[in-house]
OpenMM code with the backbone's topology and positions (N, CA, C; nanometers):
from openmm import Vec3, app, unit

residues = "MET SER THR ASN GLU LYS SER THR LYS LYS SER THR ASP VAL ALA SER GLN ALA GLY GLY GLY LEU LEU SER LEU ASP GLU PHE ASP SER PHE PHE ASP ASP PHE LEU SER ARG ARG TRP PRO ARG LEU LEU ASP TRP ASN LEU PRO SER THR LEU GLU LYS GLY PHE PRO LYS VAL ASP ILE ILE ASP HIS ASP ASN GLU ILE GLU VAL GLN ALA ALA LEU PRO GLY VAL LYS LYS GLU ASP LEU ASP VAL SER ILE ASN ASP GLN THR ILE THR ILE ARG THR SER THR LYS GLU GLU LYS LYS ALA GLU GLY LYS TYR PHE ARG ARG GLU ILE SER ARG GLY GLU TYR GLN ARG THR LEU SER LEU PRO ASN ASN VAL ASP ASN ASP ASN ALA LYS ALA SER PHE LYS ASP GLY ILE LEU THR VAL THR ILE PRO LYS THR GLN LYS THR THR ARG LYS ASN ILE GLU ILE SER".split()
positions = [
    Vec3(0.7435, -3.7677, -6.6278),
    Vec3(0.7034, -3.6431, -6.5652),
    Vec3(0.6517, -3.5487, -6.6726),
    Vec3(0.5398, -3.4818, -6.6467),
    Vec3(0.4849, -3.3896, -6.7454),
    Vec3(0.5664, -3.2608, -6.7486),
    Vec3(0.5457, -3.1819, -6.8511),
    Vec3(0.6188, -3.0562, -6.8661),
    Vec3(0.5875, -2.9613, -6.7507),
    Vec3(0.4611, -2.9582, -6.7086),
    Vec3(0.4188, -2.8705, -6.5987),
    Vec3(0.4867, -2.9113, -6.4686),
    Vec3(0.4931, -3.0419, -6.4414),
    Vec3(0.5573, -3.0891, -6.3187),
    Vec3(0.7063, -3.0585, -6.3204),
    Vec3(0.7693, -3.0718, -6.4394),
    Vec3(0.9125, -3.0439, -6.4508),
    Vec3(0.9424, -2.8974, -6.4209),
    Vec3(0.8588, -2.8060, -6.4735),
    Vec3(0.8845, -2.6634, -6.4497),
    Vec3(0.8628, -2.6269, -6.3037),
    Vec3(0.7636, -2.6890, -6.2382),
    Vec3(0.7398, -2.6630, -6.0960),
    Vec3(0.8564, -2.7139, -6.0137),
    Vec3(0.9005, -2.8363, -6.0407),
    Vec3(1.0128, -2.8939, -5.9673),
    Vec3(1.1378, -2.8102, -5.9894),
    Vec3(1.1585, -2.7664, -6.1137),
    Vec3(1.2759, -2.6877, -6.1458),
    Vec3(1.2751, -2.5552, -6.0683),
    Vec3(1.1582, -2.4882, -6.0598),
    Vec3(1.1524, -2.3591, -5.9906),
    Vec3(1.1767, -2.3754, -5.8411),
    Vec3(1.1266, -2.4831, -5.7812),
    Vec3(1.1506, -2.5021, -5.6376),
    Vec3(1.2937, -2.5445, -5.6117),
    Vec3(1.3511, -2.6245, -5.7024),
    Vec3(1.4901, -2.6648, -5.6857),
    Vec3(1.5845, -2.5461, -5.7013),
    Vec3(1.5545, -2.4574, -5.7949),
    Vec3(1.6367, -2.3388, -5.8171),
    Vec3(1.6374, -2.2524, -5.6917),
    Vec3(1.5210, -2.2380, -5.6269),
    Vec3(1.5144, -2.1550, -5.5072),
    Vec3(1.6014, -2.2132, -5.3968),
    Vec3(1.6022, -2.3451, -5.3802),
    Vec3(1.6817, -2.4027, -5.2729),
    Vec3(1.8300, -2.4013, -5.3086),
    Vec3(1.8653, -2.4153, -5.4377),
    Vec3(2.0050, -2.4137, -5.4771),
    Vec3(2.0609, -2.2721, -5.4726),
    Vec3(1.9810, -2.1745, -5.5097),
    Vec3(2.0295, -2.0363, -5.5171),
    Vec3(2.0687, -1.9833, -5.3805),
    Vec3(1.9958, -2.0205, -5.2792),
    Vec3(2.0230, -1.9673, -5.1471),
    Vec3(2.1212, -2.0500, -5.0694),
    Vec3(2.1465, -2.1697, -5.1121),
    Vec3(2.2430, -2.2528, -5.0449),
    Vec3(2.1976, -2.3029, -4.9100),
    Vec3(2.0880, -2.2842, -4.8598),
    Vec3(2.0397, -2.3302, -4.7308),
    Vec3(1.9022, -2.2756, -4.7055),
    Vec3(1.8529, -2.2061, -4.8022),
    Vec3(1.7185, -2.1504, -4.7902),
    Vec3(1.6157, -2.2580, -4.8159),
    Vec3(1.4949, -2.2348, -4.7713),
    Vec3(1.3848, -2.3277, -4.7933),
    Vec3(1.3373, -2.3213, -4.9372),
    Vec3(1.2910, -2.4343, -4.9877),
    Vec3(1.2297, -2.4340, -5.1200),
    Vec3(1.0972, -2.3586, -5.1098),
    Vec3(1.0417, -2.3213, -5.2223),
    Vec3(0.9147, -2.2479, -5.2199),
    Vec3(0.8043, -2.3310, -5.1566),
    Vec3(0.8032, -2.4612, -5.1845),
    Vec3(0.7020, -2.5479, -5.1230),
    Vec3(0.7193, -2.5546, -4.9720),
    Vec3(0.8421, -2.5679, -4.9265),
    Vec3(0.8696, -2.5725, -4.7825),
    Vec3(0.8351, -2.4383, -4.7174),
    Vec3(0.8663, -2.3309, -4.7892),
    Vec3(0.8373, -2.1965, -4.7397),
    Vec3(0.6862, -2.1766, -4.7237),
    Vec3(0.6102, -2.2161, -4.8261),
    Vec3(0.4632, -2.2069, -4.8192),
    Vec3(0.4092, -2.2916, -4.7049),
    Vec3(0.4607, -2.4122, -4.6945),
    Vec3(0.4154, -2.5030, -4.5885),
    Vec3(0.4449, -2.4441, -4.4509),
    Vec3(0.5645, -2.3860, -4.4356),
    Vec3(0.6027, -2.3248, -4.3081),
    Vec3(0.5047, -2.2142, -4.2693),
    Vec3(0.4768, -2.1229, -4.3633),
    Vec3(0.3873, -2.0121, -4.3317),
    Vec3(0.2434, -2.0572, -4.3110),
    Vec3(0.1983, -2.1550, -4.3885),
    Vec3(0.0635, -2.2081, -4.3658),
    Vec3(0.0516, -2.2650, -4.2259),
    Vec3(0.1514, -2.3412, -4.1852),
    Vec3(0.1507, -2.4016, -4.0521),
    Vec3(0.1611, -2.2949, -3.9436),
    Vec3(0.2530, -2.2018, -3.9627),
    Vec3(0.2760, -2.0977, -3.8632),
    Vec3(0.1529, -2.0091, -3.8434),
    Vec3(0.0959, -1.9639, -3.9548),
    Vec3(-0.0165, -1.8718, -3.9456),
    Vec3(-0.1457, -1.9404, -3.9039),
    Vec3(-0.1624, -2.0668, -3.9374),
    Vec3(-0.2885, -2.1324, -3.9046),
    Vec3(-0.2906, -2.1881, -3.7628),
    Vec3(-0.1755, -2.2225, -3.7085),
    Vec3(-0.1760, -2.2877, -3.5771),
    Vec3(-0.1089, -2.2096, -3.4669),
    Vec3(0.0010, -2.1457, -3.4991),
    Vec3(0.0817, -2.0876, -3.3928),
    Vec3(0.0619, -1.9373, -3.3733),
    Vec3(0.0223, -1.8694, -3.4744),
    Vec3(0.0075, -1.7248, -3.4660),
    Vec3(-0.1256, -1.6909, -3.4003),
    Vec3(-0.1282, -1.6017, -3.3017),
    Vec3(-0.2564, -1.5678, -3.2390),
    Vec3(-0.3503, -1.5014, -3.3380),
    Vec3(-0.4729, -1.5481, -3.3372),
    Vec3(-0.5728, -1.4924, -3.4278),
    Vec3(-0.6404, -1.3747, -3.3586),
    Vec3(-0.5830, -1.2591, -3.3782),
    Vec3(-0.6290, -1.1404, -3.3063),
    Vec3(-0.7693, -1.0979, -3.3466),
    Vec3(-0.8081, -1.1257, -3.4685),
    Vec3(-0.9387, -1.0809, -3.5140),
    Vec3(-1.0435, -1.1908, -3.5103),
    Vec3(-1.0159, -1.2992, -3.4416),
    Vec3(-1.1129, -1.4077, -3.4317),
    Vec3(-1.2104, -1.3734, -3.3196),
    Vec3(-1.3273, -1.3265, -3.3553),
    Vec3(-1.4263, -1.2822, -3.2563),
    Vec3(-1.4842, -1.3988, -3.1800),
    Vec3(-1.4556, -1.5198, -3.2216),
    Vec3(-1.5069, -1.6384, -3.1567),
    Vec3(-1.4263, -1.6773, -3.0337),
    Vec3(-1.3064, -1.6210, -3.0210),
    Vec3(-1.2221, -1.6559, -2.9081),
    Vec3(-1.2736, -1.5916, -2.7801),
    Vec3(-1.2652, -1.6625, -2.6672),
    Vec3(-1.3055, -1.6016, -2.5414),
    Vec3(-1.2034, -1.4979, -2.4992),
    Vec3(-1.2474, -1.3962, -2.4334),
    Vec3(-1.1574, -1.2925, -2.3862),
    Vec3(-1.1047, -1.3330, -2.2503),
    Vec3(-0.9788, -1.3721, -2.2447),
    Vec3(-0.9227, -1.4159, -2.1174),
    Vec3(-0.8953, -1.2975, -2.0264),
    Vec3(-0.8847, -1.1805, -2.0826),
    Vec3(-0.8606, -1.0627, -2.0006),
    Vec3(-0.9889, -0.9853, -1.9746),
    Vec3(-1.0982, -1.0532, -1.9897),
    Vec3(-1.2274, -0.9875, -1.9737),
    Vec3(-1.2419, -0.9342, -1.8318),
    Vec3(-1.2712, -0.8071, -1.8201),
    Vec3(-1.2889, -0.7472, -1.6889),
    Vec3(-1.4338, -0.7604, -1.6480),
    Vec3(-1.4536, -0.7594, -1.5192),
    Vec3(-1.5900, -0.7541, -1.4697),
    Vec3(-1.6611, -0.8861, -1.4643),
    Vec3(-1.5994, -0.9864, -1.4098),
    Vec3(-1.6733, -1.1087, -1.3804),
    Vec3(-1.6947, -1.1101, -1.2322),
    Vec3(-1.8120, -1.1277, -1.1845),
    Vec3(-1.9344, -1.1548, -1.2571),
    Vec3(-1.9935, -1.0288, -1.3199),
    Vec3(-2.0750, -1.0496, -1.4215),
    Vec3(-2.1463, -0.9384, -1.4848),
    Vec3(-2.2534, -0.8895, -1.3879),
    Vec3(-2.2647, -0.7590, -1.3746),
    Vec3(-2.3498, -0.7004, -1.2708),
    Vec3(-2.4372, -0.5899, -1.3277),
    Vec3(-2.5620, -0.5838, -1.2787),
    Vec3(-2.6521, -0.4704, -1.3022),
    Vec3(-2.6800, -0.4070, -1.1672),
    Vec3(-2.6758, -0.2748, -1.1599),
    Vec3(-2.7148, -0.2028, -1.0380),
    Vec3(-2.8315, -0.1134, -1.0772),
    Vec3(-2.9454, -0.1365, -1.0109),
    Vec3(-3.0690, -0.0659, -1.0461),
    Vec3(-3.1075, 0.0250, -0.9298),
    Vec3(-3.1343, 0.1504, -0.9626),
    Vec3(-3.1736, 0.2500, -0.8621),
    Vec3(-3.3253, 0.2625, -0.8626),
    Vec3(-3.3904, 0.2012, -0.7641),
    Vec3(-3.5352, 0.2133, -0.7478),
    Vec3(-3.5646, 0.3316, -0.6548),
    Vec3(-3.6924, 0.3648, -0.6376),
    Vec3(-3.7288, 0.4781, -0.5522),
    Vec3(-3.6815, 0.4607, -0.4078),
    Vec3(-3.7017, 0.3399, -0.3515),
    Vec3(-3.6728, 0.3202, -0.2094),
    Vec3(-3.5570, 0.2242, -0.1825),
    Vec3(-3.4958, 0.1729, -0.2881),
    Vec3(-3.3890, 0.0746, -0.2674),
    Vec3(-3.2955, 0.0691, -0.3878),
    Vec3(-3.1797, 0.0118, -0.3645),
    Vec3(-3.0830, -0.0172, -0.4700),
    Vec3(-3.0839, -0.1687, -0.4861),
    Vec3(-3.0909, -0.2135, -0.6107),
    Vec3(-3.0910, -0.3570, -0.6378),
    Vec3(-2.9663, -0.3912, -0.7198),
    Vec3(-2.8907, -0.4883, -0.6699),
    Vec3(-2.7714, -0.5360, -0.7390),
    Vec3(-2.8003, -0.6771, -0.7865),
    Vec3(-2.7847, -0.6988, -0.9170),
    Vec3(-2.8040, -0.8322, -0.9742),
    Vec3(-2.6716, -0.8759, -1.0359),
    Vec3(-2.6313, -0.9994, -1.0047),
    Vec3(-2.5070, -1.0533, -1.0595),
    Vec3(-2.5347, -1.1889, -1.1234),
    Vec3(-2.4872, -1.2062, -1.2459),
    Vec3(-2.5028, -1.3341, -1.3154),
    Vec3(-2.3867, -1.4247, -1.2766),
    Vec3(-2.4197, -1.5370, -1.2140),
    Vec3(-2.3183, -1.6305, -1.1653),
    Vec3(-2.3491, -1.7721, -1.2127),
    Vec3(-2.3379, -1.7983, -1.3406),
    Vec3(-2.3712, -1.9321, -1.3906),
    Vec3(-2.2734, -2.0365, -1.3376),
    Vec3(-2.3275, -2.1496, -1.2984),
    Vec3(-2.2453, -2.2601, -1.2508),
    Vec3(-2.1970, -2.2476, -1.1081),
    Vec3(-2.2374, -2.1428, -1.0374),
    Vec3(-2.1947, -2.1215, -0.8992),
    Vec3(-2.3009, -2.1769, -0.8054),
    Vec3(-2.2557, -2.2438, -0.6997),
    Vec3(-2.3471, -2.2947, -0.5978),
    Vec3(-2.3597, -2.1915, -0.4867),
    Vec3(-2.4748, -2.1905, -0.4226),
    Vec3(-2.5031, -2.0936, -0.3158),
    Vec3(-2.3974, -2.1004, -0.2056),
    Vec3(-2.3523, -2.2204, -0.1727),
    Vec3(-2.2544, -2.2347, -0.0636),
    Vec3(-2.1146, -2.1853, -0.1025),
    Vec3(-2.0893, -2.1621, -0.2300),
    Vec3(-1.9602, -2.1105, -0.2755),
    Vec3(-1.9626, -1.9595, -0.2975),
    Vec3(-2.0626, -1.8937, -0.2459),
    Vec3(-2.0852, -1.7516, -0.2698),
    Vec3(-2.0722, -1.6737, -0.1398),
    Vec3(-2.0040, -1.5592, -0.1455),
    Vec3(-1.9885, -1.4725, -0.0282),
    Vec3(-2.0148, -1.3289, -0.0728),
    Vec3(-2.1071, -1.2620, -0.0029),
    Vec3(-2.1421, -1.1232, -0.0348),
    Vec3(-2.1242, -1.0398, 0.0909),
    Vec3(-2.0564, -0.9261, 0.0779),
    Vec3(-2.0401, -0.8364, 0.1926),
    Vec3(-2.0572, -0.6922, 0.1469),
    Vec3(-2.1081, -0.6093, 0.2398),
    Vec3(-2.1268, -0.4659, 0.2133),
    Vec3(-2.0540, -0.3904, 0.3228),
    Vec3(-1.9714, -0.2933, 0.2812),
    Vec3(-1.8952, -0.2163, 0.3774),
    Vec3(-1.8612, -0.0803, 0.3165),
    Vec3(-1.8901, 0.0260, 0.3879),
    Vec3(-1.8552, 0.1622, 0.3445),
    Vec3(-1.8968, 0.1933, 0.2011),
    Vec3(-2.0215, 0.1723, 0.1703),
    Vec3(-2.0788, 0.2008, 0.0388),
    Vec3(-2.0123, 0.1199, -0.0738),
    Vec3(-1.9649, 0.0009, -0.0417),
    Vec3(-1.9161, -0.0900, -0.1449),
    Vec3(-1.9750, -0.2286, -0.1201),
    Vec3(-2.0008, -0.2994, -0.2275),
    Vec3(-2.0476, -0.4366, -0.2179),
    Vec3(-1.9409, -0.5239, -0.2832),
    Vec3(-1.9072, -0.6327, -0.2158),
    Vec3(-1.8075, -0.7262, -0.2678),
    Vec3(-1.8730, -0.8618, -0.2861),
    Vec3(-1.8570, -0.9162, -0.4033),
    Vec3(-1.9103, -1.0483, -0.4358),
    Vec3(-1.7906, -1.1394, -0.4615),
    Vec3(-1.7802, -1.2452, -0.3821),
    Vec3(-1.6727, -1.3431, -0.3984),
    Vec3(-1.7345, -1.4777, -0.4303),
    Vec3(-1.6714, -1.5499, -0.5204),
    Vec3(-1.7211, -1.6822, -0.5551),
    Vec3(-1.6062, -1.7694, -0.6018),
    Vec3(-1.6271, -1.8977, -0.5933),
    Vec3(-1.5280, -1.9908, -0.6468),
    Vec3(-1.6014, -2.1063, -0.7124),
    Vec3(-1.5465, -2.1501, -0.8228),
    Vec3(-1.6001, -2.2683, -0.8902),
    Vec3(-1.4862, -2.3673, -0.9001),
    Vec3(-1.5173, -2.4895, -0.8694),
    Vec3(-1.4154, -2.5940, -0.8715),
    Vec3(-1.4346, -2.6806, -0.9943),
    Vec3(-1.3235, -2.7290, -1.0460),
    Vec3(-1.3304, -2.8170, -1.1616),
    Vec3(-1.3749, -2.9546, -1.1155),
    Vec3(-1.4740, -3.0051, -1.1843),
    Vec3(-1.5218, -3.1404, -1.1556),
    Vec3(-1.4161, -3.2398, -1.2008),
    Vec3(-1.4462, -3.3650, -1.1884),
    Vec3(-1.3537, -3.4702, -1.2297),
    Vec3(-1.3071, -3.4458, -1.3729),
    Vec3(-1.1761, -3.4576, -1.3944),
    Vec3(-1.1203, -3.4320, -1.5267),
    Vec3(-1.1724, -3.5326, -1.6275),
    Vec3(-1.2114, -3.4815, -1.7411),
    Vec3(-1.2596, -3.5667, -1.8488),
    Vec3(-1.1400, -3.6266, -1.9222),
    Vec3(-1.1613, -3.7421, -1.9802),
    Vec3(-1.0568, -3.8059, -2.0597),
    Vec3(-1.0367, -3.7266, -2.1878),
    Vec3(-0.9142, -3.7225, -2.2331),
    Vec3(-0.8863, -3.6581, -2.3607),
    Vec3(-0.8409, -3.5145, -2.3460),
    Vec3(-0.8016, -3.4576, -2.4597),
    Vec3(-0.7569, -3.3192, -2.4640),
    Vec3(-0.8748, -3.2295, -2.4974),
    Vec3(-0.8670, -3.1061, -2.4519),
    Vec3(-0.9689, -3.0075, -2.4869),
    Vec3(-0.9442, -2.9594, -2.6289),
    Vec3(-1.0489, -2.9535, -2.7070),
    Vec3(-1.0429, -2.8912, -2.8384),
    Vec3(-1.0631, -2.7417, -2.8225),
    Vec3(-1.1522, -2.7026, -2.7303),
    Vec3(-1.1808, -2.5630, -2.6976),
    Vec3(-1.2206, -2.5596, -2.5516),
    Vec3(-1.1682, -2.4635, -2.4770),
    Vec3(-1.2001, -2.4534, -2.3346),
    Vec3(-1.2308, -2.3086, -2.3016),
    Vec3(-1.3572, -2.2805, -2.2690),
    Vec3(-1.4009, -2.1437, -2.2423),
    Vec3(-1.4641, -2.1276, -2.1046),
    Vec3(-1.4983, -2.2361, -2.0383),
    Vec3(-1.5647, -2.2259, -1.9088),
    Vec3(-1.4609, -2.1892, -1.8035),
    Vec3(-1.4835, -2.0763, -1.7374),
    Vec3(-1.3896, -2.0275, -1.6370),
    Vec3(-1.4123, -2.0982, -1.5046),
    Vec3(-1.3029, -2.1354, -1.4431),
    Vec3(-1.3083, -2.1968, -1.3110),
    Vec3(-1.2054, -2.1268, -1.2242),
    Vec3(-1.2324, -2.1228, -1.0952),
    Vec3(-1.1380, -2.0599, -1.0038),
    Vec3(-1.2104, -1.9676, -0.9089),
    Vec3(-1.1361, -1.8757, -0.8491),
    Vec3(-1.1922, -1.7803, -0.7540),
    Vec3(-1.2039, -1.6440, -0.8209),
    Vec3(-1.3162, -1.5791, -0.7944),
    Vec3(-1.3423, -1.4485, -0.8526),
    Vec3(-1.3922, -1.3545, -0.7442),
    Vec3(-1.3609, -1.2280, -0.7604),
    Vec3(-1.4086, -1.1260, -0.6671),
    Vec3(-1.4358, -0.9993, -0.7457),
    Vec3(-1.5447, -0.9346, -0.7109),
    Vec3(-1.5777, -0.8069, -0.7735),
    Vec3(-1.6286, -0.7132, -0.6653),
    Vec3(-1.5719, -0.5938, -0.6579),
    Vec3(-1.6128, -0.4919, -0.5613),
    Vec3(-1.6663, -0.3728, -0.6390),
    Vec3(-1.7869, -0.3289, -0.5998),
    Vec3(-1.8546, -0.2201, -0.6704),
    Vec3(-1.8930, -0.1098, -0.5721),
    Vec3(-1.8920, 0.0124, -0.6202),
    Vec3(-1.9334, 0.1259, -0.5377),
    Vec3(-2.0854, 0.1361, -0.5354),
    Vec3(-2.1360, 0.1763, -0.4198),
    Vec3(-2.2797, 0.2005, -0.4020),
    Vec3(-2.3001, 0.3474, -0.3692),
    Vec3(-2.4211, 0.3978, -0.3884),
    Vec3(-2.4485, 0.5373, -0.3498),
    Vec3(-2.4308, 0.5569, -0.1984),
    Vec3(-2.4167, 0.6817, -0.1588),
    Vec3(-2.3968, 0.7131, -0.0163),
    Vec3(-2.5199, 0.6884, 0.0690),
    Vec3(-2.6357, 0.6876, 0.0095),
    Vec3(-2.7590, 0.6814, 0.0882),
    Vec3(-2.8174, 0.5399, 0.0950),
    Vec3(-2.7339, 0.4389, 0.1269),
    Vec3(-2.7853, 0.3027, 0.1416),
    Vec3(-2.7718, 0.2570, 0.2861),
    Vec3(-2.8660, 0.1709, 0.3259),
    Vec3(-2.8693, 0.1168, 0.4615),
    Vec3(-2.8069, -0.0235, 0.4586),
    Vec3(-2.6774, -0.0312, 0.4804),
    Vec3(-2.6042, -0.1581, 0.4736),
    Vec3(-2.6599, -0.2641, 0.5681),
    Vec3(-2.7041, -0.2218, 0.6852),
    Vec3(-2.7478, -0.3159, 0.7886),
    Vec3(-2.8749, -0.3918, 0.7512),
    Vec3(-2.9568, -0.3386, 0.6632),
    Vec3(-3.0839, -0.4023, 0.6287),
    Vec3(-3.0848, -0.4611, 0.4871),
    Vec3(-2.9694, -0.4913, 0.4350),
    Vec3(-2.9610, -0.5500, 0.3011),
    Vec3(-3.0071, -0.6954, 0.3053),
    Vec3(-3.0676, -0.7400, 0.1955),
    Vec3(-3.1150, -0.8779, 0.1837),
    Vec3(-3.0666, -0.9332, 0.0502),
    Vec3(-3.0386, -1.0636, 0.0492),
    Vec3(-2.9894, -1.1259, -0.0738),
    Vec3(-3.0645, -1.2551, -0.1011),
    Vec3(-3.0800, -1.2850, -0.2301),
    Vec3(-3.1382, -1.4126, -0.2722),
    Vec3(-3.0592, -1.4621, -0.3927),
    Vec3(-3.0629, -1.5937, -0.4127),
    Vec3(-2.9886, -1.6546, -0.5233),
    Vec3(-3.0759, -1.7604, -0.5873),
    Vec3(-3.1091, -1.7370, -0.7155),
    Vec3(-3.1970, -1.8298, -0.7849),
    Vec3(-3.1570, -1.8378, -0.9316),
    Vec3(-3.1445, -1.9592, -0.9824),
    Vec3(-3.1147, -1.9841, -1.1237),
    Vec3(-2.9884, -1.9107, -1.1718),
    Vec3(-2.8858, -1.9049, -1.0879),
    Vec3(-2.7602, -1.8420, -1.1263),
    Vec3(-2.7590, -1.6910, -1.1196),
    Vec3(-2.8641, -1.6309, -1.0660),
    Vec3(-2.8709, -1.4845, -1.0520),
    Vec3(-2.8749, -1.4491, -0.9033),
    Vec3(-2.7756, -1.3741, -0.8599),
    Vec3(-2.7723, -1.3212, -0.7241),
    Vec3(-2.8412, -1.1860, -0.7258),
    Vec3(-2.9367, -1.1669, -0.6342),
    Vec3(-3.0059, -1.0384, -0.6225),
    Vec3(-2.9866, -0.9871, -0.4809),
    Vec3(-2.9260, -0.8708, -0.4679),
    Vec3(-2.9063, -0.8067, -0.3371),
    Vec3(-2.9888, -0.6792, -0.3377),
    Vec3(-3.0771, -0.6670, -0.2385),
    Vec3(-3.1629, -0.5496, -0.2262),
    Vec3(-3.1176, -0.4709, -0.1031),
    Vec3(-3.0854, -0.3440, -0.1235),
    Vec3(-3.0348, -0.2589, -0.0159),
    Vec3(-3.1253, -0.1373, -0.0049),
    Vec3(-3.1950, -0.1211, 0.1095),
    Vec3(-3.2834, -0.0050, 0.1248),
    Vec3(-3.2040, 0.1259, 0.1242),
    Vec3(-3.2691, 0.2289, 0.0768),
    Vec3(-3.2076, 0.3617, 0.0802),
    Vec3(-3.2381, 0.4277, 0.2136),
    Vec3(-3.1462, 0.5098, 0.2585),
    Vec3(-3.1718, 0.5936, 0.3755),
    Vec3(-3.2225, 0.7277, 0.3246),
    Vec3(-3.2629, 0.8113, 0.4166),
    Vec3(-3.3102, 0.9429, 0.3766),
    Vec3(-3.1935, 1.0216, 0.3189),
    Vec3(-3.2194, 1.0843, 0.2082),
    Vec3(-3.1136, 1.1611, 0.1435),
    Vec3(-3.0749, 1.2793, 0.2295),
    Vec3(-2.9468, 1.3062, 0.2304),
    Vec3(-2.9013, 1.4232, 0.3031),
    Vec3(-2.9203, 1.5447, 0.2127),
    Vec3(-2.9607, 1.6521, 0.2737),
    Vec3(-2.9818, 1.7732, 0.1948),
    Vec3(-2.8573, 1.8604, 0.2027),
    Vec3(-2.8397, 1.9345, 0.1000),
    Vec3(-2.7250, 2.0236, 0.0950),
    Vec3(-2.7486, 2.1401, 0.1905),
    Vec3(-2.6491, 2.1708, 0.2679),
    Vec3(-2.6604, 2.2798, 0.3651),
    Vec3(-2.5532, 2.3832, 0.3337),
    Vec3(-2.5980, 2.5067, 0.3184),
    Vec3(-2.5027, 2.6157, 0.2977),
    Vec3(-2.4485, 2.6602, 0.4318),
    Vec3(-2.3205, 2.6806, 0.4342),
    Vec3(-2.2561, 2.7250, 0.5575),
    Vec3(-2.2138, 2.8687, 0.5398),
    Vec3(-2.2552, 2.9499, 0.6352),
    Vec3(-2.2208, 3.0915, 0.6291),
    Vec3(-2.0779, 3.1108, 0.6751),
    Vec3(-2.0049, 3.1874, 0.5988),
    Vec3(-1.8650, 3.2128, 0.6317),
    Vec3(-1.8572, 3.3419, 0.7107),
    Vec3(-1.7922, 3.3336, 0.8260),
    Vec3(-1.7843, 3.4541, 0.9100),
    Vec3(-1.6521, 3.5242, 0.8962),
] * unit.nanometer
topology = app.Topology()
chain = topology.addChain("A")
for resn in residues:
    res = topology.addResidue(resn, chain)
    for name in ("N", "CA", "C"):
        topology.addAtom(name, app.Element.getBySymbol(name[0]), res)
């Protein structure tokens, strides 16, 4: 054994003997390397998907002159798994995605969301719910809702 190896072995042995049940320095390092690399949540890893992400599906609401347009990104959703309803100046988008046949093996990384989702959004007061139209193409749902005539503010005289 070289002098360097002897001093390293001696320092790790001293640590385990001194504590009477404590881990050696090598075991201690190994424990923390394992714990921090595998078991500890990596809070600052920007590559991780946000499981608590709010607002699925992602939605744009555009106010045009004569209509309101709602666009929702729904990747992987089939038209028959989609339900859209408008009621009392709110639009609700419901969808479900089912898991296809399970692949062999364990997942190394799994980010594709599956399950049922619902999102309800407020609309302006001046929309005509009865004449809304929807289309779905390339994973984008587009709902067009005509505007009604705006109500004007009326001053009421107090007697």
